[in-house]
C-alpha positions as CSV (number, residue, x, y, z in Angstrom):
1,M,-38.6,10.1,-1.5
2,A,-37.2,11.7,-4.7
3,R,-35.8,14.7,-2.9
4,F,-34.6,12.5,0.0
5,S,-32.3,10.3,-2.2
6,N,-30.9,13.4,-3.9
7,K,-30.1,15.0,-0.6
8,I,-28.4,11.8,0.7
9,L,-26.3,11.6,-2.4
10,G,-25.4,15.3,-2.2
11,L,-24.3,14.9,1.4
12,L,-22.3,11.8,0.7
13,N,-20.4,13.4,-2.2
14,F,-19.9,16.6,-0.3
15,A,-18.1,14.6,2.4
16,A,-16.0,12.8,-0.2
17,F,-15.1,16.2,-1.8
18,V,-13.9,17.5,1.6
19,V,-11.8,14.3,2.2
20,S,-10.2,14.7,-1.3
21,I,-8.8,18.2,-0.4
22,P,-6.1,17.1,2.1
23,V,-5.3,14.0,-0.1
24,L,-4.7,16.1,-3.2
25,G,-3.0,18.8,-1.1
26,G,-0.7,16.3,0.4
27,G,0.3,15.0,-3.0
28,V,1.0,18.5,-4.3
29,W,3.0,19.3,-1.2
30,L,5.2,16.2,-1.7
31,A,5.7,17.1,-5.4
32,T,7.1,20.5,-4.3
33,K,8.9,19.6,-1.1
34,A,10.1,15.9,-1.5
35,D,13.8,15.3,-1.0
36,T,13.9,11.5,-0.9
37,D,12.9,8.7,-3.3
38,C,10.5,7.5,-0.6
39,E,8.5,10.8,-0.6
40,K,8.7,11.1,-4.4
41,F,7.4,7.6,-4.8
42,L,4.2,8.6,-2.8
43,Q,3.3,11.9,-4.5
44,W,1.7,10.7,-7.7
45,P,-0.7,8.2,-6.2
46,A,-1.8,10.8,-3.8
47,I,-2.4,13.4,-6.6
48,A,-4.2,10.9,-8.8
49,I,-6.5,9.6,-6.0
50,G,-7.2,13.0,-4.6
51,G,-7.9,14.5,-8.1
52,A,-10.1,11.7,-9.2
53,L,-12.1,11.7,-5.9
54,M,-12.5,15.5,-6.1
55,A,-13.8,15.4,-9.7
56,V,-16.2,12.5,-9.2
57,S,-17.6,13.8,-5.8
58,L,-18.0,17.3,-7.2
59,A,-20.0,16.0,-10.2
60,G,-22.2,13.9,-7.9
61,W,-22.7,16.7,-5.4
62,V,-23.7,19.3,-8.0
63,G,-25.7,16.9,-10.0
64,A,-27.7,15.7,-7.0
65,W,-28.5,19.1,-5.5
66,G,-29.1,20.7,-8.8
67,R,-30.8,17.7,-10.4
68,I,-28.6,18.0,-13.4
69,T,-29.0,14.9,-15.4
70,C,-25.8,15.1,-17.5
71,L,-23.6,15.5,-14.4
72,L,-25.4,12.5,-12.7
73,W,-24.9,10.5,-15.9
74,F,-21.1,11.3,-15.8
75,Y,-21.0,10.6,-12.1
76,L,-22.7,7.2,-12.4
77,T,-20.5,6.2,-15.4
78,V,-17.3,7.0,-13.6
79,M,-18.6,5.4,-10.4
80,F,-19.4,2.2,-12.2
81,I,-15.9,2.1,-13.7
82,L,-14.4,2.7,-10.2
83,I,-16.5,-0.2,-8.8
84,V,-15.3,-2.6,-11.5
85,L,-11.7,-1.5,-11.1
86,L,-11.9,-1.8,-7.3
87,F,-13.5,-5.2,-7.6
88,C,-10.7,-6.4,-9.9
89,F,-8.0,-4.9,-7.6
90,T,-9.6,-6.6,-4.5
91,V,-9.5,-10.0,-6.2
92,F,-6.0,-9.5,-7.6
93,A,-4.7,-8.3,-4.3
94,Y,-6.1,-11.4,-2.6
95,V,-4.6,-13.8,-5.2
96,V,-1.1,-12.3,-5.2
97,T,-0.9,-12.3,-1.4
98,N,-2.3,-15.8,-0.9
99,K,1.1,-17.4,-1.0
100,G,4.2,-17.2,1.2
101,A,5.0,-16.8,4.9
102,G,8.0,-16.4,7.1
103,R,9.9,-19.5,8.2
104,T,10.4,-20.3,11.9
105,V,14.1,-20.7,12.9
106,S,15.0,-22.9,15.8
107,G,16.1,-20.9,18.8
108,R,15.1,-17.6,17.3
109,G,12.2,-15.2,18.2
110,Y,12.1,-13.9,14.7
111,K,11.3,-15.5,11.4
112,E,13.3,-15.5,8.2
113,Y,12.1,-15.1,4.6
114,R,12.8,-16.8,1.3
115,L,12.1,-15.0,-2.0
116,G,10.9,-18.1,-3.8
117,D,8.0,-18.6,-1.2
118,Y,6.0,-15.7,-2.6
119,S,4.0,-15.1,-5.8
120,N,6.0,-14.5,-8.9
121,W,4.2,-11.2,-9.6
122,L,5.4,-9.7,-6.2
123,Q,8.9,-11.1,-6.7
124,K,9.3,-9.4,-10.1
125,R,7.9,-6.1,-8.9
126,V,10.4,-6.0,-6.1
127,T,13.5,-7.5,-7.7
128,K,13.3,-5.3,-10.9
129,T,16.6,-3.3,-10.7
130,S,15.0,0.2,-11.0
131,N,12.4,-0.7,-8.3
132,W,14.9,-2.3,-6.0
133,N,17.1,0.7,-6.1
134,K,14.2,2.9,-5.0
135,I,13.2,0.4,-2.3
136,K,16.8,0.3,-0.9
137,S,16.8,4.1,-0.8
138,C,13.5,4.1,1.1
139,I,14.9,1.6,3.7
140,K,18.0,3.6,4.2
141,D,16.0,6.9,4.4
142,A,13.8,5.3,7.1
143,K,16.9,4.3,9.0
144,V,15.3,0.9,9.7
145,C,18.6,-0.9,10.6
146,K,20.0,2.1,12.5
147,K,16.9,2.1,14.7
148,L,17.3,-1.6,15.3
149,A,20.9,-1.2,16.3
150,D,20.1,1.7,18.7
151,E,17.3,-0.4,20.3
152,T,19.6,-3.4,20.9
153,I,22.7,-1.6,22.3
154,G,24.1,-3.7,25.0
155,D,22.2,-6.8,24.1
156,D,24.1,-10.1,24.0
157,A,23.6,-12.7,21.3
158,Q,20.9,-14.7,23.1
159,K,18.8,-11.6,23.9
160,F,19.0,-10.5,20.3
161,Y,18.0,-14.0,19.1
162,E,14.9,-13.8,21.2
163,K,13.9,-10.5,19.8
164,K,10.9,-10.3,17.4
165,L,12.0,-8.6,14.2
166,S,9.9,-7.2,11.3
167,P,10.4,-8.9,7.9
168,I,12.6,-6.0,6.7
169,E,14.7,-6.0,9.9
170,S,15.2,-9.8,9.7
171,G,16.0,-9.8,6.0
172,C,18.0,-6.6,5.5
173,C,19.7,-5.8,8.8
174,K,21.4,-9.1,9.6
175,P,22.7,-12.1,7.7
176,P,20.6,-15.2,7.3
177,S,20.9,-17.7,10.3
178,S,22.2,-20.4,7.9
179,C,25.4,-18.3,7.5
180,N,26.4,-19.2,11.1
181,F,28.0,-15.7,11.6
182,V,29.1,-14.7,15.0
183,Y,27.0,-11.9,16.6
184,V,28.8,-8.7,17.5
185,N,25.7,-6.4,17.5
186,A,22.5,-6.1,15.5
187,T,24.2,-4.8,12.4
188,A,27.7,-6.3,12.8
189,W,28.5,-10.0,12.4
190,T,31.8,-11.9,12.0
191,P,32.2,-15.0,9.7
192,S,33.1,-18.1,11.7
193,T,35.0,-21.3,10.7
194,T,31.6,-23.0,10.2
195,S,30.2,-20.2,8.0
196,S,28.2,-21.4,5.0
197,A,29.4,-20.9,1.5
198,D,26.0,-19.8,0.4
199,T,26.2,-16.8,-2.0
200,E,23.7,-15.0,0.3
201,C,26.4,-15.0,3.0
202,T,29.0,-13.5,0.7
203,K,26.7,-10.5,0.1
204,W,26.7,-9.5,3.7
205,S,28.8,-6.5,4.6
206,N,29.4,-4.8,8.0
207,V,29.5,-1.5,6.2
208,Q,26.4,0.2,7.5
209,N,25.1,1.5,4.2
210,Q,25.4,-2.0,2.6
211,L,24.6,-4.7,5.3
212,C,22.3,-7.2,3.5
213,Y,20.6,-4.8,1.2
214,N,21.7,-6.8,-1.9
215,C,20.7,-10.1,-0.4
216,N,17.6,-12.1,-1.6
217,S,16.6,-12.4,2.1
218,C,16.3,-8.6,2.2
219,K,14.2,-8.6,-1.0
220,A,12.1,-11.4,0.5
221,G,11.6,-9.3,3.7
222,V,10.3,-6.5,1.6
223,V,8.0,-8.8,-0.3
224,A,6.7,-10.2,3.0
225,N,6.0,-6.7,4.3
226,L,4.4,-5.8,1.0
227,K,2.2,-8.9,1.2
228,N,1.1,-8.1,4.7
229,N,0.2,-4.5,3.7
230,W,-1.6,-5.6,0.6
231,R,-3.6,-8.1,2.5
232,K,-4.8,-5.3,4.8
233,I,-5.5,-3.1,1.8
234,S,-7.6,-5.9,0.2
235,F,-9.8,-6.0,3.3
236,I,-10.2,-2.3,3.3
237,S,-10.9,-2.2,-0.5
238,F,-13.6,-4.8,0.0
239,A,-15.3,-2.6,2.6
240,V,-14.9,0.5,0.3
241,L,-16.4,-1.6,-2.5
242,I,-19.5,-2.3,-0.5
243,A,-19.8,1.4,0.4
244,L,-19.4,2.4,-3.3
245,I,-22.1,0.0,-4.3
246,V,-24.5,1.6,-1.7
247,V,-23.6,5.1,-2.9
248,Y,-24.0,4.0,-6.5
249,S,-27.5,2.6,-5.7
250,V,-28.5,6.0,-4.2
251,G,-27.0,7.7,-7.3
252,C,-29.1,5.6,-9.6
253,C,-32.2,6.6,-7.6
254,A,-31.2,10.3,-7.8
255,F,-30.6,9.9,-11.6
256,R,-34.0,8.3,-12.1
257,N,-35.7,11.1,-10.1
258,S,-33.9,13.7,-12.2
259,R,-35.0,12.0,-15.4
260,N,-38.6,11.8,-14.1
261,D,-38.5,15.5,-13.3
262,E,-37.3,16.4,-16.8
263,L,-40.0,14.3,-18.4
264,H,-42.6,15.9,-16.1
265,D,-41.4,19.4,-17.0
266,Y,-41.3,18.5,-20.7
267,K,-44.9,17.1,-20.6
268,G,-46.0,20.3,-18.7
269,Y,-44.7,22.5,-21.5
270,S,-46.0,20.3,-24.4
């Protein structure tokens, strides 16, 4: 049984070590090749996660196969910290994504989004000037609105109104429905005599690199998209948390076996 738990732990950590290689490699590649703010924004999390996973899994792998108590002690300590951090993150992610949803608009297939509907923490992270400038750059680099315009070439207003749009498409690529603008195409709208005086409406521009990127509706669309992604991540992190607890339990068995072997060897020499 002692050898079995050590072998299982060794195999699990070897698999984790193999997985860490492309994650770390991808982060390093982005650091050397990134041209856009979107790519640069992703490089450091990839390097940090890949490096940490590689170090911890290597310690667990070598410690389990070699029955090296000090490495197993380091491994279990770091693993315990990771479990606590992941637990805190899972709870936090659930709390900050438990508020806010898109609003249904009469006669529209898409929903619209209001910044005030979401948690203050998400709002502050997105609306902070330095963060928002990077986010706008990412949306432009991804050509979200251009793709929407290309997909809807030839569509009349009614057909566009029936289209299901993503939160970012709805918030950033068109003006809010309350503005009562006249549809020309997906990313070009004309103010009408009944246009609203809402400040959101005055921020709209038919200039393709401006559109509604400075509107609160665009920021709300990003927050809504962020909320949806974080909600998915919270479910994944919960599953990973359970897996880490199982691995940690196996690691505790391997550590106990290693200590018992050391005590047995010590008594044999005494």
